Biopython code that builds the backbone (N, CA, C, O; Angstrom):
import numpy as np
from Bio.PDB.StructureBuilder import StructureBuilder

atoms = [
    (1, "MET", "N", (-20.309, 62.484, 33.947)),
    (1, "MET", "CA", (-19.431, 63.286, 33.122)),
    (1, "MET", "C", (-20.169, 63.614, 31.821)),
    (1, "MET", "O", (-20.753, 62.732, 31.192)),
    (2, "SER", "N", (-20.138, 64.871, 31.430)),
    (2, "SER", "CA", (-20.837, 65.271, 30.211)),
    (2, "SER", "C", (-20.055, 64.825, 28.973)),
    (2, "SER", "O", (-18.857, 64.551, 29.034)),
    (3, "ASP", "N", (-20.762, 64.762, 27.869)),
    (3, "ASP", "CA", (-20.127, 64.340, 26.617)),
    (3, "ASP", "C", (-19.019, 65.299, 26.197)),
    (3, "ASP", "O", (-17.987, 64.874, 25.676)),
    (4, "LYS", "N", (-19.234, 66.579, 26.422)),
    (4, "LYS", "CA", (-18.237, 67.569, 26.023)),
    (4, "LYS", "C", (-16.927, 67.364, 26.778)),
    (4, "LYS", "O", (-15.851, 67.441, 26.186)),
    (5, "VAL", "N", (-17.013, 67.105, 28.070)),
    (5, "VAL", "CA", (-15.809, 66.872, 28.871)),
    (5, "VAL", "C", (-15.108, 65.602, 28.403)),
    (5, "VAL", "O", (-13.883, 65.571, 28.284)),
    (6, "LEU", "N", (-15.888, 64.556, 28.138)),
    (6, "LEU", "CA", (-15.323, 63.292, 27.661)),
    (6, "LEU", "C", (-14.624, 63.487, 26.319)),
    (6, "LEU", "O", (-13.512, 62.999, 26.123)),
    (7, "TYR", "N", (-15.267, 64.195, 25.401)),
    (7, "TYR", "CA", (-14.676, 64.446, 24.086)),
    (7, "TYR", "C", (-13.403, 65.278, 24.201)),
    (7, "TYR", "O", (-12.439, 65.038, 23.475)),
    (8, "ASP", "N", (-13.394, 66.250, 25.105)),
    (8, "ASP", "CA", (-12.196, 67.065, 25.300)),
    (8, "ASP", "C", (-11.041, 66.220, 25.826)),
    (8, "ASP", "O", (-9.903, 66.378, 25.382)),
    (9, "LYS", "N", (-11.328, 65.320, 26.773)),
    (9, "LYS", "CA", (-10.286, 64.428, 27.299)),
    (9, "LYS", "C", (-9.731, 63.535, 26.199)),
    (9, "LYS", "O", (-8.524, 63.301, 26.129)),
    (10, "ILE", "N", (-10.618, 63.038, 25.341)),
    (10, "ILE", "CA", (-10.180, 62.162, 24.241)),
    (10, "ILE", "C", (-9.289, 62.943, 23.281)),
    (10, "ILE", "O", (-8.230, 62.456, 22.888)),
    (11, "ARG", "N", (-9.700, 64.134, 22.905)),
    (11, "ARG", "CA", (-8.922, 64.940, 21.958)),
    (11, "ARG", "C", (-7.559, 65.326, 22.510)),
    (11, "ARG", "O", (-6.605, 65.477, 21.747)),
    (12, "LYS", "N", (-7.451, 65.489, 23.824)),
    (12, "LYS", "CA", (-6.180, 65.887, 24.430)),
    (12, "LYS", "C", (-5.239, 64.710, 24.679)),
    (12, "LYS", "O", (-4.059, 64.908, 24.967)),
    (13, "ASN", "N", (-5.747, 63.510, 24.570)),
    (13, "ASN", "CA", (-4.935, 62.316, 24.796)),
    (13, "ASN", "C", (-3.946, 62.138, 23.638)),
    (13, "ASN", "O", (-4.357, 62.139, 22.478)),
    (14, "PRO", "N", (-2.640, 61.985, 23.938)),
    (14, "PRO", "CA", (-1.655, 61.811, 22.860)),
    (14, "PRO", "C", (-1.893, 60.528, 22.040)),
    (14, "PRO", "O", (-1.503, 60.453, 20.875)),
    (15, "LYS", "N", (-2.520, 59.545, 22.642)),
    (15, "LYS", "CA", (-2.820, 58.319, 21.901)),
    (15, "LYS", "C", (-3.864, 58.575, 20.811)),
    (15, "LYS", "O", (-3.872, 57.895, 19.784)),
    (16, "PHE", "N", (-4.740, 59.554, 21.036)),
    (16, "PHE", "CA", (-5.738, 59.906, 20.025)),
    (16, "PHE", "C", (-5.050, 60.482, 18.790)),
    (16, "PHE", "O", (-5.411, 60.157, 17.659)),
    (17, "LYS", "N", (-4.065, 61.334, 19.016)),
    (17, "LYS", "CA", (-3.300, 61.891, 17.898)),
    (17, "LYS", "C", (-2.562, 60.778, 17.166)),
    (17, "LYS", "O", (-2.509, 60.759, 15.936)),
    (18, "GLN", "N", (-1.995, 59.857, 17.929)),
    (18, "GLN", "CA", (-1.297, 58.712, 17.338)),
    (18, "GLN", "C", (-2.264, 57.883, 16.485)),
    (18, "GLN", "O", (-1.935, 57.491, 15.366)),
    (19, "LEU", "N", (-3.452, 57.623, 17.022)),
    (19, "LEU", "CA", (-4.461, 56.848, 16.297)),
    (19, "LEU", "C", (-4.837, 57.545, 14.991)),
    (19, "LEU", "O", (-4.912, 56.901, 13.944)),
    (20, "CYS", "N", (-5.072, 58.843, 15.048)),
    (20, "CYS", "CA", (-5.449, 59.597, 13.844)),
    (20, "CYS", "C", (-4.336, 59.573, 12.799)),
    (20, "CYS", "O", (-4.606, 59.419, 11.608)),
    (21, "GLN", "N", (-3.091, 59.724, 13.240)),
    (21, "GLN", "CA", (-1.967, 59.718, 12.305)),
    (21, "GLN", "C", (-1.769, 58.340, 11.672)),
    (21, "GLN", "O", (-1.594, 58.233, 10.458)),
    (22, "GLU", "N", (-1.797, 57.290, 12.488)),
    (22, "GLU", "CA", (-1.599, 55.936, 11.957)),
    (22, "GLU", "C", (-2.724, 55.549, 11.008)),
    (22, "GLU", "O", (-2.477, 55.001, 9.934)),
    (23, "ARG", "N", (-3.951, 55.832, 11.403)),
    (23, "ARG", "CA", (-5.098, 55.472, 10.567)),
    (23, "ARG", "C", (-5.085, 56.267, 9.265)),
    (23, "ARG", "O", (-5.374, 55.715, 8.203)),
    (24, "GLY", "N", (-4.759, 57.533, 9.332)),
    (24, "GLY", "CA", (-4.696, 58.360, 8.132)),
    (24, "GLY", "C", (-3.605, 57.918, 7.177)),
    (24, "GLY", "O", (-3.823, 57.837, 5.968)),
    (25, "ARG", "N", (-2.432, 57.633, 7.719)),
    (25, "ARG", "CA", (-1.306, 57.190, 6.893)),
    (25, "ARG", "C", (-1.621, 55.853, 6.226)),
    (25, "ARG", "O", (-1.362, 55.666, 5.037)),
    (26, "PHE", "N", (-2.181, 54.931, 6.999)),
    (26, "PHE", "CA", (-2.530, 53.608, 6.476)),
    (26, "PHE", "C", (-3.602, 53.730, 5.391)),
    (26, "PHE", "O", (-3.515, 53.069, 4.356)),
    (27, "SER", "N", (-4.590, 54.556, 5.620)),
    (27, "SER", "CA", (-5.654, 54.772, 4.631)),
    (27, "SER", "C", (-5.099, 55.383, 3.351)),
    (27, "SER", "O", (-5.480, 54.981, 2.252)),
    (28, "LEU", "N", (-4.209, 56.344, 3.490)),
    (28, "LEU", "CA", (-3.619, 56.994, 2.328)),
    (28, "LEU", "C", (-2.809, 55.999, 1.497)),
    (28, "LEU", "O", (-2.914, 55.977, 0.270)),
    (29, "ILE", "N", (-2.011, 55.186, 2.160)),
    (29, "ILE", "CA", (-1.194, 54.199, 1.443)),
    (29, "ILE", "C", (-2.081, 53.209, 0.692)),
    (29, "ILE", "O", (-1.846, 52.925, -0.482)),
    (30, "LEU", "N", (-3.101, 52.685, 1.373)),
    (30, "LEU", "CA", (-3.986, 51.726, 0.707)),
    (30, "LEU", "C", (-4.754, 52.386, -0.429)),
    (30, "LEU", "O", (-4.966, 51.766, -1.472)),
    (31, "SER", "N", (-5.168, 53.620, -0.245)),
    (31, "SER", "CA", (-5.882, 54.336, -1.301)),
    (31, "SER", "C", (-4.996, 54.517, -2.533)),
    (31, "SER", "O", (-5.445, 54.330, -3.664)),
    (32, "LEU", "N", (-3.745, 54.878, -2.305)),
    (32, "LEU", "CA", (-2.822, 55.041, -3.434)),
    (32, "LEU", "C", (-2.566, 53.714, -4.143)),
    (32, "LEU", "O", (-2.457, 53.671, -5.368)),
    (33, "ILE", "N", (-2.470, 52.636, -3.373)),
    (33, "ILE", "CA", (-2.250, 51.316, -3.975)),
    (33, "ILE", "C", (-3.423, 50.930, -4.879)),
    (33, "ILE", "O", (-3.229, 50.246, -5.884)),
    (34, "VAL", "N", (-4.620, 51.358, -4.534)),
    (34, "VAL", "CA", (-5.798, 51.061, -5.349)),
    (34, "VAL", "C", (-5.952, 52.070, -6.493)),
    (34, "VAL", "O", (-6.184, 51.672, -7.634)),
    (35, "LEU", "N", (-5.828, 53.348, -6.207)),
    (35, "LEU", "CA", (-6.161, 54.378, -7.187)),
    (35, "LEU", "C", (-5.125, 54.551, -8.291)),
    (35, "LEU", "O", (-5.494, 54.802, -9.438)),
    (36, "VAL", "N", (-3.847, 54.423, -7.977)),
    (36, "VAL", "CA", (-2.814, 54.616, -9.008)),
    (36, "VAL", "C", (-2.960, 53.587, -10.128)),
    (36, "VAL", "O", (-3.015, 53.981, -11.293)),
    (37, "PRO", "N", (-3.027, 52.282, -9.829)),
    (37, "PRO", "CA", (-3.231, 51.327, -10.935)),
    (37, "PRO", "C", (-4.556, 51.541, -11.667)),
    (37, "PRO", "O", (-4.624, 51.380, -12.886)),
    (38, "TYR", "N", (-5.604, 51.901, -10.932)),
    (38, "TYR", "CA", (-6.896, 52.134, -11.568)),
    (38, "TYR", "C", (-6.809, 53.270, -12.578)),
    (38, "TYR", "O", (-7.275, 53.127, -13.708)),
    (39, "TYR", "N", (-6.221, 54.393, -12.187)),
    (39, "TYR", "CA", (-6.134, 55.527, -13.106)),
    (39, "TYR", "C", (-5.157, 55.266, -14.239)),
    (39, "TYR", "O", (-5.362, 55.762, -15.347)),
    (40, "ILE", "N", (-4.110, 54.508, -13.994)),
    (40, "ILE", "CA", (-3.225, 54.106, -15.093)),
    (40, "ILE", "C", (-3.999, 53.255, -16.087)),
    (40, "ILE", "O", (-3.863, 53.430, -17.297)),
    (41, "PHE", "N", (-4.808, 52.336, -15.580)),
    (41, "PHE", "CA", (-5.643, 51.493, -16.428)),
    (41, "PHE", "C", (-6.592, 52.359, -17.261)),
    (41, "PHE", "O", (-6.700, 52.173, -18.473)),
    (42, "MET", "N", (-7.273, 53.296, -16.618)),
    (42, "MET", "CA", (-8.243, 54.141, -17.311)),
    (42, "MET", "C", (-7.569, 55.056, -18.334)),
    (42, "MET", "O", (-8.114, 55.277, -19.416)),
    (43, "MET", "N", (-6.410, 55.582, -18.010)),
    (43, "MET", "CA", (-5.697, 56.434, -18.960)),
    (43, "MET", "C", (-5.204, 55.612, -20.153)),
    (43, "MET", "O", (-5.206, 56.097, -21.285)),
    (44, "THR", "N", (-4.792, 54.399, -19.907)),
    (44, "THR", "CA", (-4.375, 53.527, -21.003)),
    (44, "THR", "C", (-5.561, 53.209, -21.906)),
    (44, "THR", "O", (-5.430, 53.210, -23.130)),
    (45, "VAL", "N", (-6.719, 52.937, -21.305)),
    (45, "VAL", "CA", (-7.926, 52.688, -22.095)),
    (45, "VAL", "C", (-8.269, 53.924, -22.929)),
    (45, "VAL", "O", (-8.673, 53.795, -24.084)),
    (46, "ALA", "N", (-8.113, 55.100, -22.362)),
    (46, "ALA", "CA", (-8.474, 56.330, -23.065)),
    (46, "ALA", "C", (-7.500, 56.678, -24.192)),
    (46, "ALA", "O", (-7.923, 57.101, -25.268)),
    (47, "PHE", "N", (-6.208, 56.502, -23.949)),
    (47, "PHE", "CA", (-5.216, 56.986, -24.909)),
    (47, "PHE", "C", (-4.546, 55.903, -25.746)),
    (47, "PHE", "O", (-3.949, 56.208, -26.779)),
    (48, "ASN", "N", (-4.635, 54.652, -25.322)),
    (48, "ASN", "CA", (-4.044, 53.558, -26.087)),
    (48, "ASN", "C", (-4.923, 52.314, -25.949)),
    (48, "ASN", "O", (-4.470, 51.309, -25.402)),
    (49, "PRO", "N", (-6.162, 52.356, -26.430)),
    (49, "PRO", "CA", (-7.099, 51.248, -26.222)),
    (49, "PRO", "C", (-6.665, 49.948, -26.891)),
    (49, "PRO", "O", (-7.078, 48.869, -26.465)),
    (50, "MET", "N", (-5.849, 50.035, -27.920)),
    (50, "MET", "CA", (-5.419, 48.822, -28.605)),
    (50, "MET", "C", (-4.489, 47.973, -27.737)),
    (50, "MET", "O", (-4.335, 46.776, -27.983)),
    (51, "PHE", "N", (-3.878, 48.574, -26.741)),
    (51, "PHE", "CA", (-3.017, 47.797, -25.838)),
    (51, "PHE", "C", (-3.829, 46.704, -25.134)),
    (51, "PHE", "O", (-3.390, 45.556, -25.051)),
    (52, "PHE", "N", (-5.001, 47.062, -24.634)),
    (52, "PHE", "CA", (-5.836, 46.091, -23.933)),
    (52, "PHE", "C", (-6.662, 45.227, -24.884)),
    (52, "PHE", "O", (-7.261, 44.238, -24.461)),
    (53, "ALA", "N", (-6.696, 45.594, -26.158)),
    (53, "ALA", "CA", (-7.449, 44.812, -27.132)),
    (53, "ALA", "C", (-6.636, 43.634, -27.679)),
    (53, "ALA", "O", (-7.193, 42.744, -28.322)),
    (54, "ASP", "N", (-5.344, 43.625, -27.431)),
    (54, "ASP", "CA", (-4.505, 42.515, -27.894)),
    (54, "ASP", "C", (-4.950, 41.214, -27.246)),
    (54, "ASP", "O", (-5.259, 41.172, -26.055)),
    (55, "LYS", "N", (-4.979, 40.149, -28.048)),
    (55, "LYS", "CA", (-5.377, 38.835, -27.536)),
    (55, "LYS", "C", (-4.145, 38.075, -27.078)),
    (55, "LYS", "O", (-3.026, 38.363, -27.503)),
    (56, "PHE", "N", (-4.370, 37.089, -26.195)),
    (56, "PHE", "CA", (-3.263, 36.286, -25.679)),
    (56, "PHE", "C", (-2.666, 35.379, -26.753)),
    (56, "PHE", "O", (-1.477, 35.066, -26.712)),
    (57, "GLY", "N", (-3.466, 34.971, -27.685)),
    (57, "GLY", "CA", (-2.991, 34.121, -28.771)),
    (57, "GLY", "C", (-3.984, 34.141, -29.910)),
    (57, "GLY", "O", (-5.041, 34.765, -29.814)),
    (58, "ASP", "N", (-3.647, 33.463, -30.980)),
    (58, "ASP", "CA", (-4.536, 33.440, -32.144)),
    (58, "ASP", "C", (-5.811, 32.652, -31.880)),
    (58, "ASP", "O", (-6.860, 32.965, -32.445)),
    (59, "SER", "N", (-5.734, 31.635, -31.033)),
    (59, "SER", "CA", (-6.895, 30.766, -30.826)),
    (59, "SER", "C", (-7.755, 31.159, -29.624)),
    (59, "SER", "O", (-8.722, 30.467, -29.309)),
    (60, "THR", "N", (-7.425, 32.228, -28.968)),
    (60, "THR", "CA", (-8.187, 32.628, -27.780)),
    (60, "THR", "C", (-8.978, 33.909, -28.056)),
    (60, "THR", "O", (-8.597, 34.723, -28.897)),
    (61, "ILE", "N", (-10.060, 34.063, -27.345)),
    (61, "ILE", "CA", (-10.858, 35.282, -27.494)),
    (61, "ILE", "C", (-10.620, 36.264, -26.343)),
    (61, "ILE", "O", (-11.109, 37.393, -26.378)),
    (62, "MET", "N", (-9.872, 35.837, -25.327)),
    (62, "MET", "CA", (-9.621, 36.705, -24.166)),
    (62, "MET", "C", (-8.545, 37.729, -24.501)),
    (62, "MET", "O", (-7.480, 37.403, -25.026)),
    (63, "THR", "N", (-8.862, 38.975, -24.178)),
    (63, "THR", "CA", (-7.903, 40.052, -24.413)),
    (63, "THR", "C", (-7.085, 40.325, -23.155)),
    (63, "THR", "O", (-7.391, 39.825, -22.072)),
    (64, "VAL", "N", (-6.060, 41.113, -23.321)),
    (64, "VAL", "CA", (-5.163, 41.449, -22.210)),
    (64, "VAL", "C", (-5.890, 42.257, -21.135)),
    (64, "VAL", "O", (-5.559, 42.153, -19.954)),
    (65, "GLY", "N", (-6.867, 43.052, -21.531)),
    (65, "GLY", "CA", (-7.567, 43.935, -20.595)),
    (65, "GLY", "C", (-8.388, 43.219, -19.538)),
    (65, "GLY", "O", (-8.506, 43.709, -18.415)),
    (66, "TRP", "N", (-8.958, 42.067, -19.873)),
    (66, "TRP", "CA", (-9.809, 41.355, -18.911)),
    (66, "TRP", "C", (-9.066, 40.959, -17.638)),
    (66, "TRP", "O", (-9.517, 41.325, -16.553)),
    (67, "PRO", "N", (-7.960, 40.237, -17.709)),
    (67, "PRO", "CA", (-7.292, 39.857, -16.453)),
    (67, "PRO", "C", (-6.709, 41.044, -15.693)),
    (67, "PRO", "O", (-6.682, 41.038, -14.462)),
    (68, "ILE", "N", (-6.243, 42.060, -16.415)),
    (68, "ILE", "CA", (-5.710, 43.240, -15.722)),
    (68, "ILE", "C", (-6.824, 43.954, -14.962)),
    (68, "ILE", "O", (-6.633, 44.343, -13.809)),
    (69, "GLY", "N", (-7.976, 44.127, -15.590)),
    (69, "GLY", "CA", (-9.120, 44.734, -14.909)),
    (69, "GLY", "C", (-9.582, 43.910, -13.724)),
    (69, "GLY", "O", (-9.922, 44.458, -12.676)),
    (70, "ALA", "N", (-9.598, 42.577, -13.889)),
    (70, "ALA", "CA", (-10.006, 41.693, -12.790)),
    (70, "ALA", "C", (-9.042, 41.798, -11.609)),
    (70, "ALA", "O", (-9.469, 41.811, -10.454)),
    (71, "VAL", "N", (-7.756, 41.871, -11.897)),
    (71, "VAL", "CA", (-6.761, 42.001, -10.822)),
    (71, "VAL", "C", (-6.951, 43.311, -10.071)),
    (71, "VAL", "O", (-6.827, 43.343, -8.847)),
    (72, "ILE", "N", (-7.248, 44.384, -10.779)),
    (72, "ILE", "CA", (-7.467, 45.681, -10.123)),
    (72, "ILE", "C", (-8.697, 45.611, -9.213)),
    (72, "ILE", "O", (-8.653, 46.088, -8.079)),
    (73, "ILE", "N", (-9.778, 45.028, -9.694)),
    (73, "ILE", "CA", (-11.003, 44.934, -8.891)),
    (73, "ILE", "C", (-10.810, 44.013, -7.693)),
    (73, "ILE", "O", (-11.153, 44.383, -6.570)),
    (74, "ILE", "N", (-10.274, 42.839, -7.913)),
    (74, "ILE", "CA", (-10.068, 41.886, -6.814)),
    (74, "ILE", "C", (-9.058, 42.437, -5.813)),
    (74, "ILE", "O", (-9.218, 42.260, -4.605)),
    (75, "GLY", "N", (-8.019, 43.104, -6.313)),
    (75, "GLY", "CA", (-7.037, 43.725, -5.419)),
    (75, "GLY", "C", (-7.655, 44.774, -4.518)),
    (75, "GLY", "O", (-7.303, 44.872, -3.343)),
    (76, "SER", "N", (-8.575, 45.560, -5.059)),
    (76, "SER", "CA", (-9.221, 46.577, -4.221)),
    (76, "SER", "C", (-10.086, 45.929, -3.154)),
    (76, "SER", "O", (-10.156, 46.428, -2.031)),
    (77, "TRP", "N", (-10.750, 44.820, -3.488)),
    (77, "TRP", "CA", (-11.528, 44.091, -2.474)),
    (77, "TRP", "C", (-10.612, 43.553, -1.382)),
    (77, "TRP", "O", (-10.918, 43.667, -0.195)),
    (78, "LEU", "N", (-9.492, 42.969, -1.785)),
    (78, "LEU", "CA", (-8.564, 42.405, -0.801)),
    (78, "LEU", "C", (-7.984, 43.491, 0.103)),
    (78, "LEU", "O", (-7.845, 43.285, 1.308)),
    (79, "LEU", "N", (-7.647, 44.639, -0.470)),
    (79, "LEU", "CA", (-7.108, 45.730, 0.348)),
    (79, "LEU", "C", (-8.158, 46.304, 1.286)),
    (79, "LEU", "O", (-7.823, 46.787, 2.368)),
    (80, "THR", "N", (-9.415, 46.255, 0.887)),
    (80, "THR", "CA", (-10.490, 46.643, 1.800)),
    (80, "THR", "C", (-10.510, 45.698, 2.998)),
    (80, "THR", "O", (-10.688, 46.131, 4.137)),
    (81, "GLY", "N", (-10.327, 44.409, 2.735)),
    (81, "GLY", "CA", (-10.247, 43.421, 3.818)),
    (81, "GLY", "C", (-9.055, 43.667, 4.728)),
    (81, "GLY", "O", (-9.158, 43.509, 5.945)),
    (82, "VAL", "N", (-7.930, 44.052, 4.149)),
    (82, "VAL", "CA", (-6.736, 44.371, 4.948)),
    (82, "VAL", "C", (-7.032, 45.538, 5.878)),
    (82, "VAL", "O", (-6.669, 45.502, 7.054)),
    (83, "TYR", "N", (-7.691, 46.578, 5.359)),
    (83, "TYR", "CA", (-8.024, 47.731, 6.192)),
    (83, "TYR", "C", (-8.987, 47.336, 7.312)),
    (83, "TYR", "O", (-8.809, 47.740, 8.461)),
    (84, "ILE", "N", (-9.996, 46.553, 6.978)),
    (84, "ILE", "CA", (-10.975, 46.127, 7.986)),
    (84, "ILE", "C", (-10.290, 45.323, 9.082)),
    (84, "ILE", "O", (-10.581, 45.504, 10.265)),
    (85, "ARG", "N", (-9.386, 44.442, 8.694)),
    (85, "ARG", "CA", (-8.667, 43.629, 9.693)),
    (85, "ARG", "C", (-7.855, 44.512, 10.640)),
    (85, "ARG", "O", (-7.870, 44.309, 11.854)),
    (86, "ARG", "N", (-7.157, 45.481, 10.084)),
    (86, "ARG", "CA", (-6.350, 46.368, 10.931)),
    (86, "ARG", "C", (-7.233, 47.283, 11.770)),
    (86, "ARG", "O", (-6.924, 47.561, 12.929)),
    (87, "ALA", "N", (-8.342, 47.753, 11.178)),
    (87, "ALA", "CA", (-9.255, 48.633, 11.922)),
    (87, "ALA", "C", (-9.875, 47.898, 13.098)),
    (87, "ALA", "O", (-10.046, 48.477, 14.171)),
    (88, "ASN", "N", (-10.209, 46.647, 12.909)),
    (88, "ASN", "CA", (-10.804, 45.863, 13.994)),
    (88, "ASN", "C", (-9.761, 45.289, 14.932)),
    (88, "ASN", "O", (-10.113, 44.708, 15.958)),
    (89, "GLY", "N", (-8.504, 45.433, 14.609)),
    (89, "GLY", "CA", (-7.427, 44.925, 15.450)),
    (89, "GLY", "C", (-6.723, 46.044, 16.188)),
    (89, "GLY", "O", (-7.163, 46.485, 17.250)),
    (90, "ALA", "N", (-5.625, 46.497, 15.611)),
    (90, "ALA", "CA", (-4.765, 47.493, 16.271)),
    (90, "ALA", "C", (-5.484, 48.817, 16.512)),
    (90, "ALA", "O", (-5.359, 49.406, 17.585)),
    (91, "PHE", "N", (-6.234, 49.286, 15.522)),
    (91, "PHE", "CA", (-6.911, 50.572, 15.696)),
    (91, "PHE", "C", (-8.001, 50.483, 16.762)),
    (91, "PHE", "O", (-8.175, 51.416, 17.546)),
    (92, "GLU", "N", (-8.718, 49.396, 16.796)),
    (92, "GLU", "CA", (-9.782, 49.239, 17.801)),
    (92, "GLU", "C", (-9.197, 49.123, 19.207)),
    (92, "GLU", "O", (-9.749, 49.677, 20.158)),
    (93, "ASP", "N", (-8.069, 48.399, 19.341)),
    (93, "ASP", "CA", (-7.425, 48.283, 20.648)),
    (93, "ASP", "C", (-6.986, 49.651, 21.166)),
    (93, "ASP", "O", (-7.198, 49.984, 22.332)),
    (94, "LEU", "N", (-6.377, 50.430, 20.291)),
    (94, "LEU", "CA", (-5.937, 51.768, 20.686)),
    (94, "LEU", "C", (-7.131, 52.654, 21.018)),
    (94, "LEU", "O", (-7.073, 53.454, 21.952)),
    (95, "ASN", "N", (-8.199, 52.517, 20.265)),
    (95, "ASN", "CA", (-9.423, 53.274, 20.524)),
    (95, "ASN", "C", (-9.995, 52.939, 21.900)),
    (95, "ASN", "O", (-10.410, 53.836, 22.634)),
    (96, "GLU", "N", (-10.019, 51.683, 22.244)),
    (96, "GLU", "CA", (-10.539, 51.262, 23.561)),
    (96, "GLU", "C", (-9.662, 51.816, 24.688)),
    (96, "GLU", "O", (-10.182, 52.225, 25.727)),
    (97, "GLU", "N", (-8.341, 51.833, 24.496)),
    (97, "GLU", "CA", (-7.454, 52.406, 25.513)),
    (97, "GLU", "C", (-7.744, 53.899, 25.715)),
    (97, "GLU", "O", (-7.782, 54.379, 26.848)),
    (98, "ILE", "N", (-7.943, 54.614, 24.635)),
    (98, "ILE", "CA", (-8.229, 56.044, 24.700)),
    (98, "ILE", "C", (-9.527, 56.301, 25.459)),
    (98, "ILE", "O", (-9.584, 57.187, 26.312)),
    (99, "ILE", "N", (-10.552, 55.541, 25.156)),
    (99, "ILE", "CA", (-11.837, 55.722, 25.813)),
    (99, "ILE", "C", (-11.732, 55.371, 27.303)),
    (99, "ILE", "O", (-12.291, 56.072, 28.146)),
    (100, "ALA", "N", (-11.017, 54.285, 27.627)),
    (100, "ALA", "CA", (-10.866, 53.889, 29.022)),
    (100, "ALA", "C", (-10.135, 54.965, 29.815)),
    (100, "ALA", "O", (-10.510, 55.265, 30.949)),
    (101, "GLU", "N", (-9.096, 55.545, 29.224)),
    (101, "GLU", "CA", (-8.346, 56.606, 29.922)),
    (101, "GLU", "C", (-9.194, 57.864, 30.086)),
    (101, "GLU", "O", (-9.068, 58.567, 31.088)),
    (102, "ALA", "N", (-10.045, 58.150, 29.125)),
    (102, "ALA", "CA", (-10.875, 59.352, 29.200)),
    (102, "ALA", "C", (-11.951, 59.218, 30.262)),
    (102, "ALA", "O", (-12.372, 60.224, 30.834)),
    (103, "ARG", "N", (-12.411, 58.001, 30.545)),
    (103, "ARG", "CA", (-13.461, 57.793, 31.531)),
    (103, "ARG", "C", (-12.959, 57.775, 32.959)),
    (103, "ARG", "O", (-13.764, 57.761, 33.890)),
    (104, "LYS", "N", (-11.659, 57.776, 33.155)),
    (104, "LYS", "CA", (-11.090, 57.767, 34.507)),
    (104, "LYS", "C", (-11.331, 59.086, 35.216)),
    (104, "LYS", "O", (-10.919, 59.254, 36.364)),
]
sb = StructureBuilder()
sb.init_structure("model")
sb.init_model(0)
sb.init_chain("A")
sb.init_seg("    ")
for serial, (resi, resn, name, xyz) in enumerate(atoms, 1):
    if name == "N":
        sb.init_residue(resn, " ", resi, " ")
    sb.init_atom(name, np.array(xyz, "f"), 0.0, 1.0, " ", f" {name:<3s}", serial, name[0])
structure = sb.get_structure()
């Protein structure tokens, strides 16, 4: 079977459309969860930098911005792990089903 015929069978499979929709929706949601807080953080730094310059107390040198920035960075790493887990799980299983059906 030629590659073109195989690719056409895959594209016509309704499970392929399902896979594309689920993966796209999941990616969009995770992207928004990462990007919205990041851009809020950056806009706050740009327009109200003193908010993040406030210290936790008189005797500490740590400002409010450090833990908030760390949470944003660590959160994006964790959400990347969530995507990888789902991609290697449900999305990969559906992908294997699509390929198996196309090779029949």
